[in-house]
C-alpha positions in Angstrom: 117.2 104.7 117.3 113.5 104.1 118.9 112.1 100.9 118.2 109.8 100.7 115.1 107.2 98.2 116.3 105.9 97.7 113.2 108.6 94.8 111.6 107.8 92.4 113.8 105.0 90.9 111.7 102.4 88.2 111.8 105.0 85.2 110.8 108.6 87.1 110.2 109.7 90.0 111.8 110.0 92.5 108.3 111.1 96.4 106.9 113.1 98.4 105.1 116.9 98.9 105.3 118.1 101.2 106.9 115.1 102.9 108.1 113.2 100.6 109.8 115.9 97.9 110.6 119.8 98.1 111.2 122.0 96.2 112.7 121.6 98.0 116.1 118.1 96.3 116.0 119.7 92.8 114.3 121.6 92.8 117.1 118.8 93.4 120.1 116.6 91.0 118.2 119.4 88.4 118.6 119.5 88.7 121.9 115.9 88.6 122.4 115.8 85.2 120.6 118.3 83.7 123.0 116.4 84.9 126.1 113.0 83.6 124.4 114.5 80.4 123.5 116.2 80.0 127.4 113.1 80.3 128.9 110.9 78.4 126.5 112.8 75.4 126.6 113.7 75.6 130.2 117.8 75.3 129.1 119.9 78.0 130.0 121.5 80.0 127.4 124.5 78.2 127.2 123.4 75.2 126.5 121.2 76.2 123.1 122.6 75.7 120.1 121.6 78.1 117.4 121.6 78.2 113.8 121.7 81.6 111.2 121.6 81.5 107.5 121.4 84.7 105.4 119.7 85.3 101.5 121.5 87.4 99.0 120.3 90.7 99.7 123.0 93.5 100.2 122.3 93.9 103.7 121.9 90.2 104.3 126.1 90.3 105.4 126.3 92.8 108.3 122.7 92.0 109.3 123.6 88.4 109.6 127.0 89.4 111.8 124.7 91.3 113.8 122.1 88.7 114.6 125.2 86.1 115.3 126.8 88.7 117.3 123.7 89.3 119.7 122.7 85.8 120.3 126.7 84.8 121.1 126.5 88.0 123.4 123.6 86.5 125.0 125.3 83.1 125.4 124.3 80.6 123.0 126.4 78.9 120.1 125.9 79.4 116.9 126.1 77.6 113.6 126.8 79.6 110.7 125.5 78.2 107.7 126.2 80.8 105.2 124.4 81.8 102.1 121.6 79.6 101.6 118.0 79.3 100.5 115.1 79.3 103.7 114.4 75.9 103.9 118.1 74.9 104.3 118.3 76.5 107.4 115.1 75.0 108.5 116.3 71.6 107.4 119.2 71.8 109.2 117.4 73.0 112.5 115.4 70.2 112.7 118.0 67.6 110.9 120.6 68.4 113.7 118.0 68.4 116.8 118.9 72.2 117.4 117.1 74.5 119.7 116.2 77.5 117.1 117.0 79.3 114.0 116.9 82.4 112.4 117.1 83.0 108.3 118.0 86.5 107.5 115.5 87.3 104.6 113.0 89.4 103.3 111.4 86.4 101.4 110.0 88.1 98.0 110.1 91.5 99.3 111.7 94.0 96.7 115.6 94.8 97.8 115.2 97.5 99.8 113.9 95.0 102.6 115.3 92.8 105.0 114.3 90.7 107.9 114.5 87.4 110.0 112.3 84.2 109.5 112.4 83.0 113.0 111.9 79.2 114.4 112.3 77.2 117.5 113.0 73.8 118.2 112.1 70.9 115.2 111.7 74.5 113.1 108.6 75.3 114.7 108.0 79.0 113.8 107.8 82.1 116.1 104.7 83.7 114.8 102.4 86.9 116.2 100.3 84.5 117.7 103.7 82.8 119.9 106.9 84.3 120.2 106.7 87.2 117.7 105.4 89.2 120.3 107.6 88.2 122.6 111.0 89.3 121.1 108.9 92.4 120.3 108.8 93.3 124.0 111.8 92.2 125.2 113.5 94.1 122.3 111.7 97.3 123.1 111.9 97.1 126.8 116.4 96.7 125.9 117.4 95.1 129.6 119.2 92.0 128.6 121.3 90.6 131.9 124.9 90.0 131.0 126.1 86.6 130.7 129.0 84.8 132.2 130.4 83.7 129.0 129.8 84.2 124.7 128.5 81.4 122.7 130.7 80.1 120.3 130.4 80.0 116.3 130.9 77.0 114.4 130.5 77.9 110.4 129.8 75.0 108.4 129.0 74.2 104.5 125.2 72.4 104.8 124.4 72.5 100.9 125.8 69.6 99.8 124.2 67.7 102.9 120.8 69.0 102.3 121.3 68.4 98.8 121.4 64.9 98.7 118.9 64.8 101.3 116.6 66.3 98.8 117.4 64.3 95.9 116.7 61.0 98.1 112.6 62.3 97.9 112.1 60.7 94.4 113.5 58.4 92.3 115.9 60.0 89.3 115.2 56.6 87.3 111.4 57.8 87.0 113.0 60.9 85.8 112.2 61.2 81.5 113.6 63.7 79.2 111.8 66.8 79.6 113.0 70.3 78.9 112.5 72.7 81.7 112.8 76.7 81.9 114.2 77.7 85.2 113.9 81.4 86.8 115.7 81.9 89.7 115.0 86.0 90.2 118.3 85.8 91.3 117.3 84.8 94.7 118.6 81.8 96.2 117.4 78.9 93.6 120.4 79.0 91.7 122.9 77.4 94.0 120.2 75.6 96.3 118.0 73.6 93.7 120.3 74.3 90.7 123.0 71.5 92.0 120.1 68.7 92.6 118.7 69.4 89.4 122.0 69.1 87.6 121.7 64.9 89.2 118.9 64.7 86.6 121.2 64.4 83.2 117.5 64.1 81.0 116.4 67.3 82.2 117.3 70.3 79.4 117.4 72.9 82.2 117.1 76.3 80.7 118.2 78.6 83.6 118.3 82.6 84.1 118.3 84.8 86.3 119.9 81.8 88.2 122.7 83.9 90.1 122.0 85.5 93.7 122.3 89.4 93.3 120.1 91.8 95.9 120.1 94.5 93.3 117.1 91.8 91.8 118.0 93.5 88.1 115.8 91.7 86.0 112.1 91.3 88.2 111.7 91.2 91.6 111.8 87.6 93.4 107.8 87.3 93.2 106.4 84.9 91.2 102.7 85.6 92.6 102.5 88.9 90.9 101.7 88.3 87.5 103.7 90.9 86.1 106.9 88.9 87.7 106.0 85.6 85.5 105.9 87.5 82.0 109.5 86.2 81.4 109.1 83.1 82.3 105.6 82.8 80.6 107.1 84.0 77.5 110.3 81.5 77.5 108.7 78.7 78.4 106.6 79.5 74.6 109.7 80.8 72.4 111.8 77.7 73.5 109.5 75.2 73.5 109.7 73.9 77.1 107.4 71.5 78.5 107.4 73.1 82.1 108.8 76.4 83.5 109.6 76.6 87.5 110.0 80.0 89.0 111.5 80.7 92.5 110.3 83.4 95.1 113.8 85.2 96.8 114.4 82.9 99.3 113.6 79.8 97.7 111.1 77.8 100.0 108.2 78.4 97.1 108.1 77.5 94.2 105.5 77.9 90.7 105.1 76.2 87.9 104.2 77.4 84.0 102.6 74.3 81.8 103.8 73.9 78.3 101.1 76.3 76.9 102.7 79.5 79.2 99.8 78.7 81.7 100.3 79.3 85.4 99.5 76.8 87.7 97.6 77.5 90.7 98.7 76.6 94.4 95.1 74.4 95.0 95.9 72.2 92.1 99.5 71.9 92.5 98.4 70.7 95.9 96.0 68.1 94.6 98.9 66.8 91.7 101.2 66.5 94.9 98.8 65.0 97.4 97.8 61.9 94.1 101.7 61.5 93.8 102.5 61.2 97.2 99.4 58.6 98.3 100.5 56.5 95.7 104.0 56.0 97.6 102.3 56.5 101.2 98.1 55.0 100.6 96.4 56.0 103.3 98.0 59.2 104.6 96.8 62.5 105.8 96.9 65.7 103.6 96.6 69.1 104.8 95.2 71.9 103.0 93.9 75.5 103.5 90.6 76.7 103.8 90.9 78.5 100.5 91.6 75.7 98.2 89.2 74.5 95.8 87.2 71.1 96.4 89.8 69.2 93.5 92.2 68.8 96.7 89.8 67.1 98.4 88.5 65.6 95.8 92.0 63.9 94.4 92.6 63.1 98.2 89.7 60.8 98.7 89.8 59.5 95.1 93.3 58.5 96.2 92.5 57.0 99.4 94.1 59.4 101.5 92.1 61.7 104.5 91.8 65.1 103.5 92.0 67.9 106.5 91.3 71.5 106.1 93.5 73.8 107.8 94.2 77.6 108.7 96.5 79.9 106.5 99.8 80.4 107.3 102.8 78.0 108.0 102.6 78.3 111.4 99.4 76.5 111.7 100.4 74.0 109.3 103.3 72.9 110.5 102.4 72.3 114.0 99.4 70.1 112.6 101.6 68.1 110.5 103.0 67.7 113.7 100.4 67.0 115.7 98.7 64.6 113.3 101.5 62.9 111.7 99.9 64.7 107.9 102.3 63.5 105.0 101.8 66.4 103.3 100.2 70.2 103.1 100.0 72.2 100.5 98.6 76.0 100.7 97.3 77.9 97.2 99.9 80.8 97.7 102.6 78.2 97.4 103.9 77.2 100.6 104.5 72.9 100.4 104.8 71.0 103.6 106.3 67.4 103.9 106.5 65.1 106.8 109.3 63.4 105.7 111.5 66.7 105.6 110.7 67.6 109.2 107.5 69.4 107.7 109.0 72.6 106.4 107.9 74.6 103.5 109.7 73.2 100.4 110.9 75.0 97.0 113.0 72.0 96.1 110.9 68.9 96.5 107.8 70.2 94.5 109.9 70.6 91.7 111.6 66.9 92.0 108.5 65.5 92.6 106.6 67.0 89.4 109.4 65.9 87.3 109.1 62.7 88.4 105.3 62.5 88.2 105.7 63.7 84.5 108.2 60.8 84.2 105.8 58.2 85.6 102.4 59.3 84.0 103.5 60.1 80.4 101.3 63.1 80.9 102.5 66.9 80.6 101.4 69.1 83.5 99.0 70.8 80.7 96.9 67.6 80.6 97.1 67.0 84.3 95.8 70.8 84.8 93.4 70.4 82.2 91.3 67.8 84.0 91.3 70.5 86.7 90.1 73.2 85.0 87.5 71.6 83.1 85.7 70.8 86.1 86.5 73.1 89.2 86.2 77.0 88.1 88.6 79.2 90.8 88.6 83.0 91.2 92.1 83.1 92.7 92.4 85.7 95.6 91.1 88.7 95.1 91.9 91.7 97.9 89.3 94.2 98.6 90.2 97.2 100.5 87.1 98.2 103.1 86.8 99.9 106.2 85.3 97.6 108.5 86.3 94.1 108.2 83.9 92.7 110.7 80.8 94.3 109.8 81.6 93.1 106.4 82.1 89.4 107.4 78.9 89.8 109.7 77.0 91.0 106.7 78.1 88.3 104.9 77.3 86.0 107.1 74.0 87.0 107.4 73.6 87.2 103.3 74.0 83.5 103.4 72.8 82.3 106.3 71.9 79.1 104.7 75.0 77.8 103.5 77.5 75.5 105.4 79.1 77.9 107.7 82.7 77.3 109.2 85.0 79.7 110.9 87.8 78.1 111.3 89.8 80.5 109.1 87.6 84.0 108.4 84.6 82.6 107.3 83.8 79.7 104.4 79.9 79.4 102.9 79.6 75.8 101.1 76.9 75.3 98.8 76.2 72.2 96.4 77.4 74.0 93.4 79.3 76.7 94.8 81.9 77.7 98.0 83.9 81.0 99.1 86.1 81.9 101.7 86.4 85.4 103.3 89.5 86.3 105.3 90.8 89.6 107.0 94.7 90.1 106.0 96.7 89.9 108.8 98.5 93.8 108.2 96.6 95.6 105.9 92.4 96.7 105.6 91.7 93.9 103.1 89.6 91.2 102.8 90.5 88.7 100.6 87.6 86.5 98.8 88.3 82.9 97.2 85.9 81.1 95.2 84.7 78.3 93.3 82.2 76.9 91.2 81.6 74.0 88.9 80.6 76.2 85.6 82.1 79.4 84.8 79.1 81.3 84.6 78.0 80.4 88.0 81.5 81.1 89.0 81.3 85.0 87.9 78.3 85.7 88.6 78.6 84.3 92.6 81.9 86.8 92.5 80.4 89.6 91.3 77.6 89.5 93.7 80.3 88.7 96.6 82.2 91.3 95.4 79.2 94.2 94.7 78.9 93.3 98.7 82.5 93.7 99.8 82.9 96.6 98.5 79.4 98.2 99.2 
C-alpha cells in the first residue's frame, strides 16, 4: 500500500481508517519514531523508553499493537499504559522522564478517523516544524536497519497515579455545593476525569455519554462545533445546573457552559484561570495566543502578572513555557497548559480550577462571564475560503497600515478601540479572522468590513 503523505499533519498524524491509515502504516511509524528519537537524543535505540497509550476508537487496539510492534522491533522499550486520555500519556512521559510517547487518537474527529500524537522527552510535541516531516520521510523510505534485539513491553495502569496528582492542584475544601452537568462525548473524559470529580462529594454531578464508545452514538466528540453543544446547553437549562462541562474525544480539552446555557469563549476562560492562578502564584508569566481578547492581558496585568503573546499551536506554547517558565498558557481553541503539570495541555485541571474558583468567590460562571461580555465584544473565529491567501493578507496590511501591525502569527492589527488577527490555515485554503471591539456596533461594522475585503 503506497503511503498517503497527507496524513502527516502540522501537529500529528491523522487520517481515515483503513484507507488512509492502517496497521501496516502504524508499524512503520513506530519504527520511524524509534529512529528519530534515537538520532535526536544521541542515545542508542536500546536505551530508549517510549510510552504508548490509546483512546476508545474501534481501530485503536489493533493500531496500538502495530505502533508498539514497530517501536520494539526498532529496539526501544515500551511503557504500555492502555486506554487513557491524551494528557495522561503526556503527563507520564514528562513525570517519568521518558524519551518520548505516542498517543493513538484522532482527538475530536468523527468515528472513521485514526491517528497519533507524538512527543519527545518532556512531552514536547513532534510537529510539522520539527519531527513530523522527518517521521514521514523515514516511513516513505521504508529502509529500517535490523537491530540486535527487540525492546520489551511493560504494561502499567497509571490512571490512579495521574488522578491523584491532578487532584493536588486544588484545595478540595474550597469547592462548594454545586450542580454540574458533564458531557463526556463517549470519549475519554468519563474514566479519566470522572474519578477525580467523584473525590469532590459536594459536587452534584450529572453525567451523560460518560462511557467510552468509538461509535460515538450520541454526537461527535467536538464541542467547538455548535451542533455538538446543543445537548449540554439544553440539559444545563432543564436540570437547573450551575455549570456545564464538555470534553472532546481524547479529553485534553474541556469547554464550559454557564448557568444560563451560554458557551464560555476560550479567551475569557483563559482570563478567569489566569486570575485564579495568579492569586496563588503572584507575579508570574501568563501566555496567551495572538487571537485572544484583550481581556486576557488586561486581567493578567490587573492581577499583577506578566502577559506574553504567543503563536497559535501546542508545539509553540509548550516550547515557550519551557523556555520562559510561564505559569500558565491558554489558547482560544480550548487548550490550557500548566507549568507545574509538565507544561502539558489538560482537560482535567481547568474543570477542577473552575470549580475551586466558583467556590472561593461565591460567584457563578455567568456572573464572571458578564464582566467580560459587557466590555469585550468578540467575533469568535470566522473562516473564509480564499484562492490566494497571501494576496489577501497583503491587501489587509495595506488597507490597515495606519494601525499597529504585528506578524508573529498571521497578521495582527491594533487600533485603540478595536483589533484583529487574520491567519492562514495550515491545512486548508482558509483565512481565519478573530476580531474584537469595545462596543457591539463597532465590532459588527469592522467584522463586516474585514469579511468583505477577505471574500472579495
